N, C-alpha and C positions, 0 to 999 in steps of 0.2 A: 429620739433621745439616745437610743443605742448607737446610732450613727454619730451623734455629737460626742458621745463618750469614747468613741473609737475602740469599742470592745473587740472588734473583729477587723482583720486585715487580710487583703487578698494574698499576701505573700507568706501566710502562716499555714501550718498543717493542723489538722484536727487535734493531734496530740499536744499542740502548743496552747490550746485553749484550756483555761482552767475549768475544773469541774463546776465551780460556782457560776461561771459564765455560760456554760453549755445551754442552760435553760433559756437564755436570751436569744439563741439561734431560732427558737420557736416563735418569737414575737411576730414576724411578718405573717406567718401562717395563722396565728391566732387572730391577728387583725383582719386577715382575709375571711376567717370564719365569722367574725363579728359582722363584717360587711355583708356577708351572704344572708345574715338574719334580718337585714333591714327590709321592712315591709311598708306598704303604703307610699312608696316613693314613686313619684310621677314618671321619672325617666329611669326605667329599669336598666337600660343599656349603660348608663353612667355607673350605676351600682355594680353591674357585672364587670365593667372595665376596671374599676378600683379594686374589686376582689381579685381579678385576674392579675393585676399589677402586684398586689401584695404576695400572691402565691408564686408568681414568677420570680420575685425578689427572693423569696424563701428558697426556691429551687436552685436559683443561681448561686446563692450563698452556700448552700449545701454542696453543690457541684464544685465550687471553688475549694472547699475543704475536703473534697474527695468522699463525701458521704453519699453513697448510692445504694439503691436496692440491689439485691443479689443478682438480678438480671442486667445490672449496669444502667438501667434507664432512669433518667431524671429529667433532662431537658427535652426529651422527645414527646412531652405531653402536648406540645403545640401541633404535632402531626395531625393532618387531616386523615380521616379514615379513608384509605384508598382501596375500598372493597369492590370497586367496579372495574371490570376488565374492559378492554377497548370494545366499543360498541354499546356501552351502557348496561351490559348484562352483569349481574353479580358474579364475582369471582368466588366460586364455592370453596376452592382450596384455601384462599385467603380468609374467608369467613370461618372455616373450620379451624384454621390456625389461630385466628383471633379468639375464638371461643375457648380453645384449649389453653391459650395464654391467660385468659381471664379466670378460668377455673383454677389454674396453678397459682395465680396471684391471690385469688380469694383464699385458697388453702394456706398459703404462706402468711397472709394477713391475719387469718384466724389463729394460727399458731403464735404469731407475734403478739396478738392481743392477750392470749392466755398467758404467755410468758410475762408480758407487762403487768398483768394483774398479780401474778405470783411475786414478781420483783417489787411491786408497789407495797404489798403486804409485808414483805421481808425486810425492806430497806429501812435503815435508821438514818434520820436526818443528821447530816454532818459526817457520815461514814463515806468517804470518797470512793472506797473500793466498791461500794454498793450503788452509789448515786451515779457515777460515770456510766457504767453499762446501761443503767435504767434510762438515762437521758439520751444516750446514743440510740437505743432501741426505740424510744419514744419519737425521736427525730425521724427515724426510718419509717415508723408508722404514719407520721404526719406527711412525709414525702409521698407515700402511697395515696393518702387521702387527697393531697394537693393535686397530684397527677390526674386522679379521677375527677376531681372538681373542675379542673381546667378543661378537661374534655367535655364535661357537662355544660360549662359556660359556653364553649364553642357551639354546641348543639342549640342551646337556648338563644344565642345571638342569631343563629341562622333562622330560627323560628320567629324571633322578633323582627328581623329584617323582612322576612316573607310577609308577616302580618302588616308591616308598614306599607308594603306594596299592594296589598289587597284593597279593593274598593270597600268603603264602609257599607256593611250589609243593610243598615237601616235606610240609607240613601237609595240603594239599589232597589229595595222592595217598595219604597214609596213611589219612585218614578215608574216602576214597572206596573203597579196597580192602576195608575191613572191613564194608561195608554190603551186600554181595552176599547 
């Protein structure tokens, strides 16, 4: 619906989006969140694919408008973790750097959450001077969540693919017990 209404354009800057429309930038992220909550679905890979598509749409849209986290990362969420050095051994330097980056991102996310809570309590509906910074900060917070969620989806997809390739344990134990 947001796409049909053409609320957003690739040739606009974030400053050109009205404060009332800012909240609609969150829609693909919220759809991704809802998709992640689906349970009892037979094909989990399809659910993860849809969730990932929503989240990547959200991140692309934010990137188009120049909304990024302070470290500049938005679309690098697709990166595979390259923590193995040549030879298959863990690259301890890279692992330490990744750990430090995660700690720093967690600290910033915690500060952002606290600020969001204060802003949420203080803002008055209809006050554009209070609502705009609130929604921009909320979008940054959801970018952080979306990046982490896309990484988790990648890990879960690897596990699901591995599980698909494994022989069924019931079949293996039944045939093994009859051959004694």
